C-alpha positions in Angstrom: 0.0 0.0 0.0 1.4 3.4 -1.1 1.3 6.3 1.2 0.7 9.8 -0.4 3.8 12.1 -0.1 1.8 14.7 1.9 -1.6 14.6 3.6 -4.6 15.7 1.7 -6.2 19.0 3.0 -9.3 18.4 4.9 -12.6 20.4 4.3 -16.1 20.2 5.4 -18.9 19.9 2.9 -22.6 20.5 4.0 -25.4 18.8 2.1 -29.1 20.0 2.4 -31.6 17.4 1.0 -35.2 18.7 0.9 -38.3 16.7 0.0 -38.6 18.9 -3.1 -36.0 21.1 -5.0 -32.2 20.6 -5.4 -29.7 19.2 -3.2 -27.7 22.0 -1.9 -23.9 21.5 -1.4 -22.0 24.1 0.3 -18.2 23.9 0.1 -15.4 26.0 1.5 -14.7 29.1 -0.8 -11.3 28.0 -1.9 -12.7 24.6 -2.9 -15.6 25.7 -5.1 -14.0 25.3 -8.4 -12.5 21.9 -7.5 -16.1 20.8 -6.4 -17.6 22.0 -9.7 -14.9 20.6 -11.8 -13.7 21.7 -15.2 -16.5 22.9 -17.2 -18.9 21.5 -14.5 -17.9 17.8 -15.0 -18.0 16.8 -11.4 -21.5 18.2 -10.8 -22.6 16.5 -14.0 -21.2 13.3 -12.9 -22.7 13.6 -9.4 -26.2 14.7 -11.0 -26.0 11.5 -13.2 -25.1 9.2 -10.3 -27.6 10.4 -7.8 -30.4 11.6 -10.1 -30.8 14.9 -8.1 -30.4 18.4 -9.3 -27.4 19.7 -7.4 -26.8 23.3 -6.5 -23.1 23.8 -5.5 -22.3 27.2 -3.7 -19.3 28.5 -1.6 -19.7 29.0 2.1 -19.6 32.8 1.8 -22.4 32.9 -0.8 -24.6 30.5 1.4 -24.0 32.9 4.4 -24.9 35.8 2.4 -28.1 34.2 1.2 -29.0 33.1 4.8 -28.6 36.6 6.1 -30.7 38.0 3.3 -33.4 35.4 4.1 -33.3 36.3 7.8 -33.7 39.9 7.0 -36.5 39.4 4.7 -38.3 37.3 7.3 -37.9 39.9 9.9 -39.7 42.3 7.7 -42.9 40.3 8.0 -45.2 42.0 10.4 -45.4 40.4 13.9 -42.5 38.0 13.1 -40.9 37.0 16.4 -37.5 35.8 16.8 -38.7 32.4 18.1 -40.8 31.8 15.0 -37.8 33.0 12.8 -35.6 30.4 14.5 -38.2 27.7 14.0 -38.5 28.6 10.3 -34.9 28.5 9.7 -34.6 25.1 11.5 -37.3 23.6 9.2 -35.2 24.3 6.1 
């Protein structure tokens, strides 16, 4: 068994699978292009293997979208923080 000359960098990948809609894959910002692959080949292969529509995004984009969603929900009249927390935990 051969051992690689240096350890592979570790990263965390988050998957969100909903009953409807695409699978959301969130990867570290510096790993986004690697996750997508040249001309999207990695994502296309994953779609072919799983049968799911896959949406790959970076951690910074996902965080921005979450903040925007949070602000939009807070604009709803009478929205309480506890309700907001419950809504975000449902996604």
